[in-house]
N, C-alpha and C positions, 0 to 999 in steps of 0.2 A: 412608380413614384415620380413626382415632378421635381426637377432640379434646374438650376440655372447654370449656364456656361458663359463665362466672360472671356472675350478675346482681348488679349493685352498687347500683342505684337504681331503685325502682319507685314511681311516684306519678302523680297526676292533674295534667295541665298545663292550666290554665285560660287564657282570654283575658287578655292583659296589660293591658287597659283595660276599663272598664265597658262592658257590652253590654246590649241590650234584654232585659227579662224579660217574655216573652210566649209565647203559644201559637200555633203556626203550623200551618195545615192542610197536609196532604200531598196530592199530586195523585192522581187516579184510578189512574194507573199505579203510583205509589209504594205505594199501598195493597194491591196485589195480594198474596195470600198467598204466591205462589211466590217473592216477593222478601224474605220474612221469613227471611233467611239471611245468612251472612257470607261475603264473598269474601276469600280469604287468598292473599297473594303475597309473594315475596321479590324484593328489588331489590339487585343487587350493584354496588357503586361502588368507584372508586379513592379514595385518601385525599383529604380536603379541608382538611387543616391538620396541625398538630403531633399526634403520637400522644397520645391521651387527650382530645382536644378536640372530637371530632365530636359526642358526645352533647350537650354544652352548646350547641354551635352550632345543632344542629337543634332542641333543646328551645326555645331562645330564638326561633328563626324560627317554630316551631309556635305559640307563645304569641301572636306578632304576627299570624299568619295566622288564628287563631281569633277575631280581632276582626271582620274583615269576614265570616268564615265562622262566626259565632257559633252558628248552629243545630247545627253538628257537635259543639259542646261541650254540647249538651242531651241529652235523653232521649226515647225513643220511648214514646208512651202505650200503655197496656195493650191497647187495641183496634187499634193500628197505624194510626190515622187522623191523628194530630197529632204534632208535636214540641214538647215542653216546653222552652223555652229557659231552662235553669237555670244556665248557665255552670259546671256542675260540671267539665267538661273532658274531655280525651282521656287515656286510660291510656297512660303512657309508661314504657318500660323501657330502662335503659342496661345493656349487658353487654359482656364482653370474651371473646375466644377465645384459647386458649393455642397458637395456630399462625398461620401466615400464610395469606392467601388463595391464594397461589401453591402452597403445599403441598397444598391441596385442589383444585387445578386450577381455581380461581375458580368452582367449582361448575358447570362446563360439563356434567358428567355429572349430570343432575338426579336420576337413580335413586339416587345416593349422598347426597342432601341430607338431613340430620337436621332435618326441618321442626319437630319438637317442641322443639328447642333454639333455633331461630332465630326462631320466631314467639312473640309475647307470650302469656303465660298471662293469663287474666282476673283482675281484682282479687279479693282475698279476700272471702268472703261478708260479713264484718263491715264492709266498706267501704260496703255498701248501695247500690252504684251499678252500672249496666249501660251502659257507654260505647258510643257509636256507632262509635268508632274506637279501635283499640289499635295501638300502634307499639312495636317493639323495635329499637334500634340496637345491633348487635353489632360491635365494633371488633376487627379482626384485627391481627396483629403487624406494624405498619408499612406495610402495602400495601393498605389499604382497609377497607370495612365493608359490612355487609349490613343493609338495612332490612327487617324483617319486619312486614307490615301486615295487619291484620284490619279489614275495612270492612263496616258494615251496608249491604246492598244496597238497603234500603228508602229510604234518603235520597239515594243517588247511583247513577247508572249508571257504566260504565267511563270515559266521557268526563268526567263530573262529578268522579269521584275523581281522575283525572289532572289536571284543572284545579286541584283543591285542592293536590295535591302540587307542581305547578308554582308555585303561590303561595308555598308554604313555601320552595321553591328560590330564588325571587326575593328573599324576605326574607333568606335566608341569604347571598345575594350582594349584599345592600343595594341592591336595585333599588327605586326609589320614584318615582312610585306604581306599583302593580301594573299589569301589562300588561292584565289582564282583571279587571274589577270584578265580583264575584259578584252574581247576581240570584236571588231566591227564585222568584217567579212560578209557583207551583204550581197556579194556577187556570186553566190554559190549555185544559182540557177540560171540557165540561159534565158534570154528574153523570149516572150511568147511569139509564136508564128501568127497567132490571131491578134486582132486588136486587143489592147490591154483592157482588163475589166473596167477601168475607169471610163473608157470610151463607149462601153456597151450600155444600152438603156437599162434603167433599174427594173427589178422584177415588179410585176403588177401585184400589188398586195392591198386589198381592201381591209381597212381596220375593222376587226370583228366587234360585235356589240356585247361581248361577254367580258367578265373581269375575273382574273385568276386570284385565288386566295393562297396564303402562305401556310405551310405546315412543315413541322420538323418531325423526323422519325429517328429515334436513337436506337442503334443496333449494337449491342455488346458483342465483342469478339469471343463468343462462347462455343459450346459444342454444336450449336445449330449450324453455324457456318462450316465447321469441320465435317458434320454429317453430310451436308450438301456436296462438299468437295469429294467425300468418299463415294457418295452416290453417283456423281458424275464420272469419277474414275472407274467405278464398277461397270457402268453402262457404256462408256465411250473409250475406256482405256487411255484416257488423256487427263492431264491436270487442268484445273481451271483456277482463275484468280478470284479473290474476294470481290473485286470490282465487277467481274463478269456475273457473279451470283447476284449481287445487289442490282445491277443493271437489268438482268433477266427478270428478277422478281418485280422490280418497279414497273418495267414496261408491260409485262403480262398483266399484273394486278391492276394497274391503272386502266388498261384496256377493259378488263372485266368490270370495273366500276363505271366507266364511261359508256361503253358499248357492250352491255351484257348479252349473254346467250339469248338468241331469239330475236335480237334487233337486226336491222339491216346491216349487212356486212360492209365494212369500209376498209380502205387501205391505210394501215397504221405505219408510221415511220419512227425509227429511233436513230438519232444522230449524236455521235460524240466525236471529239477531235483527238486524233492520235499524234503523238510526238513523232516527227519524221526525221529527226536527227540521225538515227541509225540507217536511214535509207539514202542518205546523200553520199555521193562518191565524187571526189575523194572525201573522206570524213571531215565534218566540221571541226574546227579547232576547239579545244577546251577553252571556255570563256566566252564563246559566242552567246549573245543575249538577244538576238532578234527573233522574229516569228518563224517557226518551222513546224508546222502541223498540217494535217489534212483531215477532212471530215470522213468518218466512216458512217455510211447510211445503210440501214437495214429496213426492209419492207416486208410486211405480212398482212394478210387479211385479219380483220378484227375477230372473225369467227375462229380462224386457225389459231390465232394467238391466245384467245381466251380459253381454248380447249387444251393448249399445249402444257406439258409439264415444264418445270423449271429446267430440267436437264435438256429438253428439246430447245428451249429458248437460248440457253447458254451455247448450244451447238450452233444456232443461227448466228449468234454474236461472233463466235470463233471463226466461222466460215467467212463472215464479212471482213474480219480482221486479216484473215489469210489472203484476201484479195487486195489488201492495202498496197503492197509494193507495186503490183501491176497498175493499179488505178492511179497511184501517185506518179509513176513513170509515164503513163499515158498523158496525164495532165501536164507534166513538165514538157513533154514533146508536143503537146496539143494534137496528138494523134494524126500527124502528117498535115496539119492545117485544117482538118475538118472541124467545123463548129459543133460543139457538143453542149449539152446542158451543163451549166455552171455548177460544179459540186459544192461550191461555197455559198450557193443560194438555193438550198432545198426548199420545198414547199412550206409556207408558213401557215399555221392554223392549229386548231384544236387536236388534229390527228397526228401532228408531228411533235415528238418529245425530244428536247435537247438535254443531253446529260454531260456533265463536266466532272472530272476527277481532280480534286484539289489536294489530296493527301500526299501526293508525290512531287508537288511543285517546289517545295522548299520553304514555304512561308512559315511552317511550324518549327523550323530549325533556327529562325532568326533570333539572335541574342544580343541585346544592347547592354548587357552587364549583369543581369540577374536571371538568366535562363530564358527559355523559349516562351512564346506567348501562351497565355491561358487558353485562348482560342482565337480563331480568325473568322470573321463574319462578312460574307459578301452581301452587297446590296442588290435587290431585285432589279433586273435590267428592263423588263417590260411587263405590263399587266395583261398582255394578250398572247405572248409567246411562251408556251409551256416549257419550263426549265426545271432541272433538278441538279443539285451539286452534292457530290460525295465528298464530305469533309471528315474532320476528326471531332470526337467528343471533347468538350472542354476539360482541361486538366483539373484534377489528377485522374479522371476517368479514362479508361481505354476502350476504344471502339470507334464506331462510325456514326457521324451525324449526317443524315440525309436531309438536306434543306431543299424544300420543294416549293415551286410556284407553278403548279401544273394542272390544277383542277378548278372548276367553278364551285361555288359554295354548296350547291345542291348535290355535287358529286363527292364532297370532301369526306363525309363520314363513311360512305361505302369504300372509298379509297383507303382511308386509314384502317378500317376494319380488315380489309383484304390484305394489306401489306403486313400489318402487325400479327396476322394469323401465321405468317411465315417467320417473322422475327419478333416473338413476344418479348415484352419488357421484363 
């Protein structure tokens, strides 16, 4: 359905109280060149008050949240190593749509979402600012609103960004004091013995000539997941998580669709990013909202992977996760100064699948006054880097929505047929 979005107010929202004017060092992980990018998401909510009031409600709550989270109102230095705490603010846009959310199906069909209209455009060049956070609140006719969010990944990982949004929600609901007090604490890792990644040459990546297509796979939390957990327990005498089951099925069955049995064997990689907060010593303080994760990379030949059972692939994933503490520790120490392959720059291409778990980040718990979001929708990052995101089904449904941009058009139907044979609707 076509609809118009009218932007009525665009401005910077600064902290509502004076905040420190200082320069803060970013952590060794924050400074990684791969994080010099923006994460863009849409968050769909039911109404939180009289029609026309949502923008001012969230604007006021944002100004309050930027007092304890004042670094987010600052600017990234040109070399990406520090945050200049300028109190310039967050770019905030108020908008209205000429239809109801119900009439567009609450955007459950993400392939129909006009991201360009619901995500904030950057400030005009004459403003002379480059905000770390941009937010657009689009109010629909009487039945809810969409928050379009653009977040600089350098300053927060997913857990940190969700922590900030939850703080805005608490201020909107007049919760005082905040449940979690933010803590900067970006000096938790020693500086590298090798040259910092920013000084190393960028990886050699030739842009492929293919284009990935989007597909969503909805997985109810039914007895199929339970049976696979029981099967893994019976064969391995270990527990496995729902994420591990979904990751194993996705990786194996995508491989079957892309490189079927009988084709030339290739090295396939699965990469997902693990929260490393539990691996830091001494422990990170509650309220830390910076980047703290490390890539888990698993490799297997396409022939081996295509022939493997789900249980066998889950075992590969668990074995890779078990190596995480040692690999993270080696990266922190830089292995005595010997130059190694950068784990944050795995091979890019059709044979490497990136997987991200969003269900545990905290976005689905944000509440601005009328309950959590109906659903959270990420925007595709690249048309040539295969990605899948494990999220949640739109409320009130319960289950998993697997959002994928990981196959070319001619592989799409075999891929869908293969995965849905394991998780039938």
